[in-house]
C-alpha beads as a LAMMPS data file, in Angstrom:
LAMMPS data file: protein, C-alpha beads

198 atoms
197 bonds

1 atom types
1 bond types

-500.0 500.0 xlo xhi
-500.0 500.0 ylo yhi
-500.0 500.0 zlo zhi

Masses

1 110.0

Atoms # bond

1 1 1 0.000 0.000 0.000
2 1 1 1.248 3.479 -0.847
3 1 1 1.833 5.702 2.149
4 1 1 -0.029 9.004 2.335
5 1 1 1.590 12.056 3.901
6 1 1 0.844 15.135 1.807
7 1 1 -0.728 15.516 -1.596
8 1 1 -1.554 18.430 -3.881
9 1 1 -3.786 17.826 -6.871
10 1 1 -6.556 18.934 -9.184
11 1 1 -10.012 18.647 -7.660
12 1 1 -12.956 16.977 -9.410
13 1 1 -16.371 17.957 -7.989
14 1 1 -19.056 15.275 -7.705
15 1 1 -22.002 17.169 -6.274
16 1 1 -24.126 14.129 -5.400
17 1 1 -25.184 12.634 -2.080
18 1 1 -25.243 8.920 -1.243
19 1 1 -23.028 7.785 -4.108
20 1 1 -23.142 4.029 -3.630
21 1 1 -20.578 1.400 -4.489
22 1 1 -22.605 0.123 -7.443
23 1 1 -22.350 3.598 -8.952
24 1 1 -18.638 3.757 -8.176
25 1 1 -17.984 0.374 -9.840
26 1 1 -20.990 -1.408 -11.395
27 1 1 -21.484 -5.107 -10.668
28 1 1 -20.690 -6.313 -14.200
29 1 1 -17.026 -5.381 -13.653
30 1 1 -16.561 -7.434 -10.480
31 1 1 -15.586 -10.619 -12.313
32 1 1 -11.930 -9.663 -12.593
33 1 1 -9.575 -11.410 -10.176
34 1 1 -6.856 -8.724 -10.189
35 1 1 -6.856 -5.562 -8.071
36 1 1 -5.849 -3.458 -11.073
37 1 1 -7.545 -2.273 -14.240
38 1 1 -10.701 -0.951 -12.576
39 1 1 -10.027 2.732 -13.225
40 1 1 -11.535 2.573 -16.720
41 1 1 -14.835 1.431 -15.202
42 1 1 -15.069 4.004 -12.395
43 1 1 -18.541 5.638 -12.417
44 1 1 -19.125 3.736 -15.670
45 1 1 -22.875 4.298 -15.923
46 1 1 -22.367 8.046 -15.494
47 1 1 -19.240 8.344 -17.629
48 1 1 -20.609 6.484 -20.651
49 1 1 -23.845 6.251 -22.611
50 1 1 -25.627 2.959 -23.275
51 1 1 -23.599 2.710 -26.490
52 1 1 -20.313 3.077 -24.620
53 1 1 -19.667 6.666 -25.738
54 1 1 -18.257 9.154 -23.202
55 1 1 -20.912 11.390 -21.671
56 1 1 -19.569 14.946 -22.129
57 1 1 -21.735 16.183 -19.242
58 1 1 -20.046 13.991 -16.649
59 1 1 -17.316 15.717 -14.689
60 1 1 -14.525 13.190 -15.291
61 1 1 -14.997 13.492 -19.066
62 1 1 -14.371 17.236 -19.029
63 1 1 -10.903 18.391 -20.052
64 1 1 -10.404 20.666 -17.046
65 1 1 -10.538 17.659 -14.717
66 1 1 -8.036 15.506 -16.596
67 1 1 -5.584 14.077 -14.087
68 1 1 -7.744 14.969 -11.079
69 1 1 -6.474 13.212 -7.953
70 1 1 -8.780 14.676 -5.297
71 1 1 -12.531 14.057 -5.382
72 1 1 -14.999 16.269 -3.510
73 1 1 -18.434 14.717 -3.068
74 1 1 -21.679 14.915 -1.110
75 1 1 -22.543 13.180 2.154
76 1 1 -22.728 9.407 2.670
77 1 1 -20.190 8.643 -0.055
78 1 1 -19.518 4.915 -0.560
79 1 1 -22.786 3.581 0.828
80 1 1 -24.303 0.328 -0.431
81 1 1 -22.550 -3.013 -0.744
82 1 1 -19.209 -3.799 0.876
83 1 1 -17.303 -4.382 -2.388
84 1 1 -13.642 -3.439 -2.003
85 1 1 -13.583 -3.017 -5.789
86 1 1 -14.958 0.513 -5.249
87 1 1 -11.760 1.534 -3.471
88 1 1 -9.676 -0.249 -6.115
89 1 1 -11.448 1.642 -8.916
90 1 1 -10.923 5.030 -7.253
91 1 1 -7.271 4.222 -6.575
92 1 1 -6.679 2.818 -10.088
93 1 1 -8.182 5.974 -11.594
94 1 1 -5.723 8.085 -9.608
95 1 1 -7.666 9.509 -6.670
96 1 1 -5.489 9.877 -3.578
97 1 1 -8.013 11.693 -1.371
98 1 1 -11.781 12.117 -1.182
99 1 1 -13.405 14.995 0.676
100 1 1 -17.037 14.740 1.815
101 1 1 -19.258 15.520 4.825
102 1 1 -19.568 11.789 5.635
103 1 1 -18.637 8.321 4.391
104 1 1 -20.150 4.863 4.751
105 1 1 -18.423 2.721 7.404
106 1 1 -17.342 -0.282 5.320
107 1 1 -16.158 1.968 2.495
108 1 1 -14.092 3.910 5.031
109 1 1 -12.252 0.727 6.004
110 1 1 -11.749 -0.366 2.385
111 1 1 -10.446 3.048 1.338
112 1 1 -7.993 3.163 4.240
113 1 1 -6.732 -0.337 3.411
114 1 1 -5.978 0.855 -0.118
115 1 1 -4.143 4.071 0.731
116 1 1 -6.982 6.509 -0.005
117 1 1 -7.358 9.307 2.536
118 1 1 -10.953 10.193 3.406
119 1 1 -11.356 13.749 4.679
120 1 1 -14.528 14.724 6.529
121 1 1 -15.373 18.432 6.403
122 1 1 -18.595 20.271 7.184
123 1 1 -21.313 20.507 4.537
124 1 1 -20.663 24.247 4.250
125 1 1 -16.952 23.694 3.654
126 1 1 -17.652 20.966 1.087
127 1 1 -20.091 23.307 -0.706
128 1 1 -17.324 25.919 -0.874
129 1 1 -14.900 23.398 -2.377
130 1 1 -17.489 22.113 -4.881
131 1 1 -18.025 25.705 -5.998
132 1 1 -14.326 26.485 -6.335
133 1 1 -13.665 23.235 -8.189
134 1 1 -15.804 24.515 -11.070
135 1 1 -12.848 26.735 -12.015
136 1 1 -10.283 25.091 -14.332
137 1 1 -7.104 23.936 -12.611
138 1 1 -8.430 24.295 -9.078
139 1 1 -6.118 22.467 -6.656
140 1 1 -6.149 21.479 -3.017
141 1 1 -3.282 20.600 -0.713
142 1 1 -4.135 17.815 1.734
143 1 1 -1.765 17.053 4.602
144 1 1 -2.199 14.008 6.785
145 1 1 0.865 15.098 8.765
146 1 1 -0.921 18.127 10.243
147 1 1 -4.499 17.089 9.323
148 1 1 -5.232 20.109 7.159
149 1 1 -6.754 20.971 3.795
150 1 1 -6.016 24.275 2.076
151 1 1 -5.966 26.012 -1.289
152 1 1 -4.287 29.137 -2.677
153 1 1 -7.464 31.214 -2.298
154 1 1 -7.581 31.366 1.483
155 1 1 -9.473 28.171 2.272
156 1 1 -7.988 26.361 5.253
157 1 1 -9.529 23.675 7.422
158 1 1 -8.491 20.977 9.857
159 1 1 -9.979 17.497 9.856
160 1 1 -10.172 14.666 12.374
161 1 1 -9.021 11.122 11.709
162 1 1 -8.701 8.075 13.925
163 1 1 -5.098 7.772 15.173
164 1 1 -4.797 4.114 14.175
165 1 1 -6.001 4.769 10.612
166 1 1 -3.726 7.812 10.367
167 1 1 -0.689 5.767 11.417
168 1 1 -1.495 3.035 8.884
169 1 1 -1.806 5.579 6.069
170 1 1 1.360 7.434 7.057
171 1 1 3.335 4.177 7.146
172 1 1 1.625 2.562 4.146
173 1 1 0.349 -0.392 6.175
174 1 1 -2.671 -2.457 5.162
175 1 1 -3.848 -5.459 7.208
176 1 1 -1.126 -7.699 5.758
177 1 1 1.524 -5.085 6.421
178 1 1 0.353 -4.723 10.012
179 1 1 0.597 -8.488 10.490
180 1 1 4.092 -8.630 8.975
181 1 1 5.289 -6.038 11.501
182 1 1 4.861 -8.827 14.073
183 1 1 6.553 -11.503 11.980
184 1 1 9.300 -12.134 14.542
185 1 1 6.802 -12.625 17.396
186 1 1 4.581 -14.856 15.255
187 1 1 7.560 -16.997 14.219
188 1 1 8.734 -17.306 17.844
189 1 1 5.259 -18.397 18.915
190 1 1 5.084 -20.999 16.129
191 1 1 8.515 -22.365 17.152
192 1 1 7.427 -22.629 20.787
193 1 1 4.283 -24.533 19.765
194 1 1 6.361 -26.956 17.693
195 1 1 8.731 -27.570 20.613
196 1 1 5.761 -28.441 22.815
197 1 1 4.436 -30.794 20.157
198 1 1 1.235 -28.817 19.493

Bonds

1 1 1 2
2 1 2 3
3 1 3 4
4 1 4 5
5 1 5 6
6 1 6 7
7 1 7 8
8 1 8 9
9 1 9 10
10 1 10 11
11 1 11 12
12 1 12 13
13 1 13 14
14 1 14 15
15 1 15 16
16 1 16 17
17 1 17 18
18 1 18 19
19 1 19 20
20 1 20 21
21 1 21 22
22 1 22 23
23 1 23 24
24 1 24 25
25 1 25 26
26 1 26 27
27 1 27 28
28 1 28 29
29 1 29 30
30 1 30 31
31 1 31 32
32 1 32 33
33 1 33 34
34 1 34 35
35 1 35 36
36 1 36 37
37 1 37 38
38 1 38 39
39 1 39 40
40 1 40 41
41 1 41 42
42 1 42 43
43 1 43 44
44 1 44 45
45 1 45 46
46 1 46 47
47 1 47 48
48 1 48 49
49 1 49 50
50 1 50 51
51 1 51 52
52 1 52 53
53 1 53 54
54 1 54 55
55 1 55 56
56 1 56 57
57 1 57 58
58 1 58 59
59 1 59 60
60 1 60 61
61 1 61 62
62 1 62 63
63 1 63 64
64 1 64 65
65 1 65 66
66 1 66 67
67 1 67 68
68 1 68 69
69 1 69 70
70 1 70 71
71 1 71 72
72 1 72 73
73 1 73 74
74 1 74 75
75 1 75 76
76 1 76 77
77 1 77 78
78 1 78 79
79 1 79 80
80 1 80 81
81 1 81 82
82 1 82 83
83 1 83 84
84 1 84 85
85 1 85 86
86 1 86 87
87 1 87 88
88 1 88 89
89 1 89 90
90 1 90 91
91 1 91 92
92 1 92 93
93 1 93 94
94 1 94 95
95 1 95 96
96 1 96 97
97 1 97 98
98 1 98 99
99 1 99 100
100 1 100 101
101 1 101 102
102 1 102 103
103 1 103 104
104 1 104 105
105 1 105 106
106 1 106 107
107 1 107 108
108 1 108 109
109 1 109 110
110 1 110 111
111 1 111 112
112 1 112 113
113 1 113 114
114 1 114 115
115 1 115 116
116 1 116 117
117 1 117 118
118 1 118 119
119 1 119 120
120 1 120 121
121 1 121 122
122 1 122 123
123 1 123 124
124 1 124 125
125 1 125 126
126 1 126 127
127 1 127 128
128 1 128 129
129 1 129 130
130 1 130 131
131 1 131 132
132 1 132 133
133 1 133 134
134 1 134 135
135 1 135 136
136 1 136 137
137 1 137 138
138 1 138 139
139 1 139 140
140 1 140 141
141 1 141 142
142 1 142 143
143 1 143 144
144 1 144 145
145 1 145 146
146 1 146 147
147 1 147 148
148 1 148 149
149 1 149 150
150 1 150 151
151 1 151 152
152 1 152 153
153 1 153 154
154 1 154 155
155 1 155 156
156 1 156 157
157 1 157 158
158 1 158 159
159 1 159 160
160 1 160 161
161 1 161 162
162 1 162 163
163 1 163 164
164 1 164 165
165 1 165 166
166 1 166 167
167 1 167 168
168 1 168 169
169 1 169 170
170 1 170 171
171 1 171 172
172 1 172 173
173 1 173 174
174 1 174 175
175 1 175 176
176 1 176 177
177 1 177 178
178 1 178 179
179 1 179 180
180 1 180 181
181 1 181 182
182 1 182 183
183 1 183 184
184 1 184 185
185 1 185 186
186 1 186 187
187 1 187 188
188 1 188 189
189 1 189 190
190 1 190 191
191 1 191 192
192 1 192 193
193 1 193 194
194 1 194 195
195 1 195 196
196 1 196 197
197 1 197 198
């Protein structure tokens, strides 16, 4: 997992509440066995028409948001099913941070385990960012080190994050990485069990 410390990037505004995981990555793309290659299918039903043509009205198809790496969205982002593919699709597309007033619980865990920082700000602050992101080239700087979000136009806010999740993101540790940190203790325990004939 990639560590997250600080990131500055173009902001894409997704002014919708309760974006669920089936909208983030539709079910027909869940047959893949790899964790990569999902970025092309992110928000597929919104990005493309029934004939597979790009929808010019959708934010990610607009030239000013090319290369966007920070997503600002409405409340309850990531609700719905528990599919980890949603986090994979966002990561594969290139999003490093998502800012919203609230996130679904299981999505929060999946995003953290895939190196995506979720930033909770007030609805008023998110509305401000959604407005500013309509301007071409709008960027935000997100720092997990000091738990702040700011831009070059005077916006500055602090956010809260669970200390355990923050440490995992700063060190780039998913659940496997956390387990491997205790490899020596696990190996010692296994040796002691073998010596006792267990």
